[in-house]
C-alpha positions in Angstrom: -6.2 -18.6 5.5 -6.6 -18.5 1.7 -9.6 -16.2 2.0 -7.5 -13.8 4.1 -4.9 -13.6 1.3 -7.6 -12.7 -1.3 -9.2 -10.2 1.0 -6.0 -8.4 1.6 -5.2 -8.5 -2.2 -8.7 -7.1 -3.1 -8.4 -4.5 -0.3 -5.0 -3.2 -1.7 -6.4 -3.2 -5.2 -9.5 -1.2 -4.1 -7.3 1.3 -2.2 -5.0 2.0 -5.2 -8.0 2.2 -7.5 -9.6 4.7 -5.3 -6.4 6.8 -5.2 -6.0 6.7 -9.0 -9.6 7.9 -9.3 -9.3 10.5 -6.6 -6.0 12.0 -7.9 -6.9 11.6 -11.6 -4.2 9.2 -12.6 -1.5 6.8 -11.6 1.2 9.5 -11.1 -1.2 11.6 -9.1 -2.0 8.6 -6.9 1.8 8.1 -6.4 2.4 11.7 -5.5 -0.7 11.8 -3.3 -2.0 15.0 -5.0 -3.5 15.8 -8.4 -1.0 16.9 -11.1 -2.1 20.3 -12.3 0.7 20.8 -14.9 4.0 19.3 -15.9 6.3 22.2 -15.8 9.3 20.7 -17.6 11.9 18.0 -17.8 15.7 17.9 -17.5 17.8 15.1 -18.9 20.5 13.8 -16.6 23.8 12.1 -17.4 23.2 8.4 -17.2 25.8 5.7 -16.9 26.0 3.2 -19.7 22.6 2.3 -21.2 20.7 4.0 -18.4 19.0 7.3 -19.2 17.9 9.7 -16.4 15.3 12.4 -16.4 14.0 14.8 -13.7 10.5 16.0 -14.3 8.9 18.9 -12.4 5.1 18.9 -11.7 2.8 21.5 -10.2 0.6 19.7 -7.7 -2.8 20.6 -6.3 -2.9 19.9 -2.6 -5.9 18.2 -1.2 -6.3 20.1 2.1 -3.9 23.0 2.3 -3.8 26.2 0.3 0.0 25.9 0.1 1.6 25.1 -3.3 3.2 21.7 -3.7 5.9 20.7 -6.2 6.3 17.2 -7.5 9.7 16.0 -8.6 9.7 12.8 -10.6 13.1 11.0 -11.0 12.9 8.6 -13.9 15.6 6.0 -14.7 15.2 3.9 -17.9 17.3 1.2 -19.4 16.6 -1.5 -22.0 14.8 -3.8 -19.5 13.7 -1.6 -16.7 11.8 1.6 -15.7 12.1 3.1 -12.3 10.2 6.2 -11.1 10.7 7.9 -7.7 8.3 10.6 -6.7 9.3 13.4 -4.3 6.6 15.9 -3.1 7.9 19.2 -1.8 6.1 22.2 -0.1 6.8 25.6 -1.5 9.4 26.3 1.2 11.2 23.0 0.6 11.3 23.8 -3.1 12.8 27.2 -2.4 15.4 25.4 -0.2 16.2 23.0 -3.0 16.6 26.0 -5.4 19.0 27.6 -3.0 21.1 24.4 -2.7 21.2 24.0 -6.5 22.4 27.6 -6.9 25.1 27.0 -4.3 26.3 23.9 -6.1 26.4 25.8 -9.4 28.4 28.7 -7.9 30.9 26.6 -6.0 34.3 26.3 -7.5 36.2 23.1 -6.8 40.0 23.7 -6.6 
């Protein structure tokens, strides 16, 4: 039973090591695609000691010729760091742009 634990542990380690090598870095492994370029970053309004940032990456897809966009949501505080990756196709990114433009143009009464 103890050997099974170590076998699973080593298997997971090898899987993530392979992905880090394949996608040329930890973030690429998390997105599941190679990061070609970090386009930019927008600082968000955090609450209290938490700072928020939204980073936009251009991703190189593995199999398709369609462009991919990586959005990295980062929340940092004194004792923690949290990163959430979101991978969008070109059409999904266009839909997000449309939603953001609608939110900007809406007027709350």
